[in-house]
C-alpha positions, 0 to 999 in steps of 0.5 A: 342094172339101171336103165341108162346101163341098159340103153348103152348095152343096146347101143353097143349091140346095135353098132357091132351088128351094123358093122358086121353087115357093112364090112364091105360097103363102098364110099358114097362120098367118092361116088357123089364126087364122081357123079358131080364131075360126070357128063352123065350126071343124072344116070350115075346119081341114080345108079348110085342111089339104087345101090346104096339104097339097098344097103340102107333098106337092109339097115331098116330091116333091123328095125322091122325085127324090133318094131313093125310100126317103126319101119312103116313110119320110116317109109311114110316119112321118107315119102313125105320128106322127099316130096317137100325136098323136091317142092323146095328144089333141093339138088339130087345129092341133097335129095338122096342124103335126105332120103337115107336120113328119113329111112334111118332117122329112127334106127337109134330106137334099136337102142331103146329097150322094148318095154319102153319103146312099145309101152302103152300109156304115158312114159315116165320122165326117166323113160322119156329121157332114154327115148330122147337119146335115140338121135345120138344112138342112131348117129353112133350106130351109122357114124362109121358107114362113109356114104352116110356121113351127111345123112347121120348129121340130118338124122342127129338133128331131126328133133331140133326146134326152130326156137332152140328147145329141141334135142339132143343139141339145142340148136336153133334155127340158122344152125339146123340143117334144112334137110333136118327141118324138112325131116322134122315136119314129115316125122311129125306129120306121120306120128300125129296121123297114125297110131302109136303104142301110146295112142289108138287113133291118129289125127285127121289131115285137117287136125295135123295141119292145125297142129303144124300151123300152131307149131309153125315158127317155134318147133318148125320152119315156117316155109317148110310147114307152108310147102308141106301143107300146100302139097297136102291140100293139093294132093300132091304129097307122097 
């Protein structure tokens, strides 16, 4: 069995597990519309967020069973992304969708075989091509969950680049959702500052900031990088 066949088998298994768990899931879009038209917007939005956040965390636990690092990574990325979103004055609905997408942004790695995901050292070209499919796999895994309709698109785009050389769609600046741009910065920073299977020690905050600045305007949105660096330097980053 070749690597692509293995990958497809893992995707199918992950989708079936999630579908089984989500049989009784509600409709978040309807919840959002109700909240928007309510006089008590903030309270209802928070009630909806708490309810659906519990479900999202159950999905994240699938990752915990496969890769403990990935779960901790997603939690840290979520804190950074939401901090950036708040600093950029995103509204509550956008913040909730960004939060869900950040928690689930690596769920597509359920479809990546363990021997690739946890490999120490450099991946082969074929192995890296499989890893690069994880945004598509993540989208496919949650595509039938109605309250994640917006979040799945954010997730799908989080490895796109401003210069159009990212993956999986090769989108450029204006075609990338701002929430995906935020997630990309938060994701990259956490990956740089923490150990990974292929790298024992993470970079310091100062070193990671230098990398963000180096990729500002090519990989990452300039305003988002500047905003996040400001939060880091002021101690206001989550």
